[in-house]
C-alpha positions in Angstrom: 21.4 22.3 45.4 20.0 20.2 42.6 21.9 17.4 40.9 21.8 19.3 37.6 23.4 22.3 39.3 26.2 20.1 40.7 26.7 18.4 37.3 26.9 21.8 35.6 29.4 23.2 38.1 31.6 20.1 37.9 31.6 20.3 34.1 32.6 24.0 34.1 35.5 23.3 36.4 36.7 20.2 34.6 36.4 21.8 31.2 38.0 25.0 32.3 35.4 27.2 30.8 31.7 27.8 30.1 31.8 27.3 26.4 33.5 23.9 26.6 31.2 22.8 29.4 28.1 24.0 27.5 29.1 21.9 24.5 29.7 18.9 26.7 26.3 19.2 28.4 24.5 20.2 25.1 23.0 23.3 26.7 23.4 27.0 25.7 26.2 29.0 27.3 23.9 31.6 28.7 21.7 28.9 30.4 24.8 27.3 31.9 26.1 30.6 33.1 22.8 31.3 34.7 22.8 27.9 36.4 26.2 28.6 37.9 25.3 32.1 39.0 22.1 30.8 40.7 24.2 28.2 42.5 26.6 30.9 43.8 23.7 33.1 44.9 22.0 30.2 46.7 25.2 29.2 48.5 26.2 32.8 49.2 29.8 32.2 48.1 31.9 32.8 45.0 32.7 29.5 43.4 34.6 30.5 40.2 37.1 33.1 39.1 36.3 34.1 35.5 39.0 35.5 33.2 39.6 35.9 29.5 41.3 32.5 29.4 38.6 30.6 31.2 37.5 29.8 34.7 39.2 28.4 37.8 37.7 27.3 41.1 38.0 29.5 44.2 38.9 27.9 47.5 35.2 27.4 48.2 34.7 26.1 44.7 37.5 23.6 45.2 35.8 22.3 48.3 32.4 22.1 46.6 34.0 20.3 43.6 35.1 17.4 45.8 31.8 17.3 47.6 29.8 17.5 44.3 31.8 14.7 42.8 31.1 12.5 45.8 27.4 13.3 45.8 27.1 12.6 42.0 29.1 9.3 42.4 26.8 8.2 45.3 23.7 9.1 43.3 24.9 7.1 40.3 25.8 4.2 42.5 22.3 4.4 44.1 20.6 4.4 40.8 22.6 1.3 39.7 21.9 -0.5 43.0 18.2 0.2 42.9 18.0 -1.0 39.3 19.1 -4.3 40.6 16.2 -4.3 43.0 13.6 -3.6 40.4 11.0 -6.2 39.6 13.1 -9.0 38.1 10.7 -9.6 35.2 10.4 -6.0 34.2 12.7 -3.4 32.6 12.4 0.2 33.7 12.2 2.8 30.9 12.8 6.4 32.2 10.9 9.0 30.2 11.1 12.8 30.6 7.9 14.7 29.8 7.4 18.5 29.4 4.5 20.4 30.7 1.5 20.8 28.4 2.1 17.6 26.4 -1.2 16.4 24.8 -2.5 13.6 27.0 -3.3 11.3 24.2 0.1 11.4 22.5 2.0 9.6 25.2 -0.9 7.6 26.5 -1.6 5.9 23.2 2.1 5.2 22.6 2.5 3.7 26.1 -0.5 1.5 25.5 1.0 0.1 22.4 4.3 -0.4 24.2 2.5 -2.4 26.9 1.2 -4.8 24.3 4.4 -5.3 22.4 6.8 -5.1 25.4 4.9 -6.2 28.5 8.1 -6.5 30.6 8.9 -2.8 30.2 7.8 -0.5 33.1 7.7 3.2 32.0 8.6 5.7 34.7 7.7 9.3 33.8 9.2 12.5 35.1 8.0 16.1 34.4 11.2 18.0 33.4 12.1 21.1 31.3 14.0 20.6 28.1 17.3 21.7 29.6 16.8 19.4 32.6 15.9 16.5 30.3 19.0 17.1 28.1 21.3 17.1 31.1 19.6 13.9 32.5 19.9 12.1 29.1 23.6 13.0 28.9 24.1 11.9 32.5 22.4 8.5 31.9 19.5 9.4 34.2 16.9 9.2 31.4 16.3 6.8 28.5 14.0 9.0 26.5 13.2 12.7 26.6 10.4 14.7 25.0 12.1 18.0 24.2 10.9 21.4 22.8 14.2 21.7 20.8 16.5 19.3 19.0 19.8 19.0 20.7 22.9 19.6 18.6 25.8 17.1 18.1 25.8 13.3 17.6 25.6 12.1 21.2 21.8 12.2 21.2 19.5 11.0 18.4 16.1 12.7 17.8 12.8 12.3 16.0 10.1 14.9 15.5 6.9 13.6 17.1 4.6 16.6 17.4 3.9 20.0 15.8 1.4 22.3 17.4 0.0 25.5 15.9 -0.3 27.7 19.0 -3.2 30.0 19.4 -3.9 32.7 22.0 -5.8 32.6 25.3 -7.5 35.9 26.1 -10.5 37.2 28.0 -13.7 37.0 26.0 -13.8 40.8 26.0 -10.4 41.1 24.4 -11.3 38.5 21.8 -14.5 40.4 20.9 -12.5 43.5 20.3 -9.5 42.0 18.5 -10.8 38.9 16.6 -11.3 38.8 12.9 -13.0 36.1 10.8 -9.9 33.9 10.8 -8.8 34.5 14.4 -6.6 37.0 16.1 -3.6 38.7 14.4 -0.5 38.4 16.4 0.4 42.1 16.0 -3.1 43.0 17.4 -1.8 41.8 20.8 0.6 44.8 21.0 0.2 46.4 24.4 -0.7 43.2 26.2 1.7 41.3 28.4 2.9 37.9 27.3 2.7 35.3 30.0 5.6 33.1 29.0 8.1 30.8 30.6 11.8 31.0 31.8 14.4 31.0 29.0 16.6 28.5 31.0 14.0 25.8 30.6 14.3 25.7 26.8 16.7 28.3 25.4 16.4 27.6 21.7 12.6 27.4 21.7 12.4 30.5 23.9 14.6 32.4 21.4 12.6 31.2 18.4 9.3 32.1 20.0 10.3 35.5 21.3 11.9 36.4 17.9 8.5 35.9 16.3 6.7 37.9 19.0 9.2 40.8 18.6 9.0 40.7 14.8 5.2 41.4 15.2 5.8 44.4 17.4 5.1 42.8 20.8 6.9 44.0 24.0 7.8 41.0 26.0 8.1 42.8 29.3 10.0 41.4 32.3 11.4 38.0 31.9 10.1 35.1 34.0 12.8 34.2 36.6 14.8 31.1 36.0 13.6 28.1 38.0 10.0 29.4 38.1 7.3 27.0 36.8 4.5 28.6 34.9 1.6 26.4 35.7 -1.6 26.8 33.8 -3.4 28.2 36.8 -0.8 31.0 37.0 -1.2 31.8 33.3 -5.0 31.9 33.5 -4.9 34.1 36.5 -2.8 36.6 34.6 -4.9 36.4 31.5 -8.1 37.0 33.6 -6.9 40.6 34.4 -7.5 41.5 30.7 -4.0 42.9 30.2 -2.2 39.7 29.3 -2.3 36.8 26.9 -0.7 33.4 26.8 -0.1 30.9 24.0 -1.6 27.4 23.9 -2.4 24.7 21.4 -6.1 24.2 20.4 -6.3 21.0 22.5 -4.8 22.6 25.6 -5.7 20.1 28.3 -6.5 22.7 30.9 -10.2 23.8 31.3 -10.8 27.5 30.6 -12.8 29.4 33.2 -15.8 31.5 32.3 -14.8 34.7 30.5 -11.6 33.3 29.0 -11.4 31.7 25.5 -8.9 30.2 23.0 -8.6 31.5 19.4 -6.4 30.7 16.5 -3.7 33.1 15.4 -4.1 34.3 11.8 -1.5 32.6 9.6 -0.3 30.2 12.3 2.9 32.2 12.9 4.0 30.1 16.0 4.5 26.4 15.8 5.8 24.4 18.8 7.7 21.3 18.1 8.4 18.3 20.3 11.2 15.9 19.7 11.7 12.4 21.1 15.4 12.3 22.1 17.5 9.4 23.3 21.2 8.4 23.7 22.6 7.5 20.3 24.3 4.5 21.7 21.1 2.9 22.9 20.0 -0.4 21.4 16.9 -1.0 23.5 14.1 -2.5 21.4 11.4 -1.2 23.8 12.8 2.3 23.4 12.8 2.0 19.6 9.2 0.7 19.7 8.1 3.7 21.8 9.8 6.2 19.5 8.3 4.5 16.4 4.8 4.7 18.0 5.3 8.4 18.9 6.3 9.1 15.3 3.2 7.3 14.0 1.1 9.6 16.2 2.6 12.6 14.4 1.7 11.5 10.9 
């Protein structure tokens, strides 16, 4: 079990339903339902009784509820205690980072932070958008870099990056499909999209797949929740000639021989990254880092 799964389960029981818990955690209801279902499957027991009026915990769920509350309380206490043992002259700033973030975006902003706030020690964690959102709300992150802007007023956000995604294909496919301005998205019909799990970033996934479907593309089987689509996995699928993946022009992963990147005609797919932080935060070093990230986007 992961901490995020326990937090999700506790929220569902305490709120008495998936909708209310999803609003509390600032995640989509389908993503939250999937998290709870995965938890039940991994434990091999039924935790919740679902009805038209909400959900209630089973006997096993009631036992887990007590244990999960204890574990989360101990975790939060441990974080607080260890914060007291951090270097006395430095302040830890916990930052969530998604996969495939341009290396220079954060590196430059962190370099500026080091010069203006030398006491701050950034600690970076690679997390999905959904995991970052949960961590921000739980107080486990100070700043997240998310692929979607969370709703509500609990978290503040600033747009720090827009990337026009292109397509990664075998050179043979590009030779057959490319025009003078790149590859048309609808020309990829018949190829398999190598994507990512919806649970990691539901709103961005829905936006992206809506564009793909509107251009006549068949998405094929969904990537299982919890599966990390590393660049090496995507490139291996693309190398077969029957698949494509999407990437920005400055994708930091080297392309092997026989595979190339090309722009999509009309730039129909734009990936946005938001800097997100708790609305109640008054940290000056956090504000300086966000301001620097915003400067990079201009």
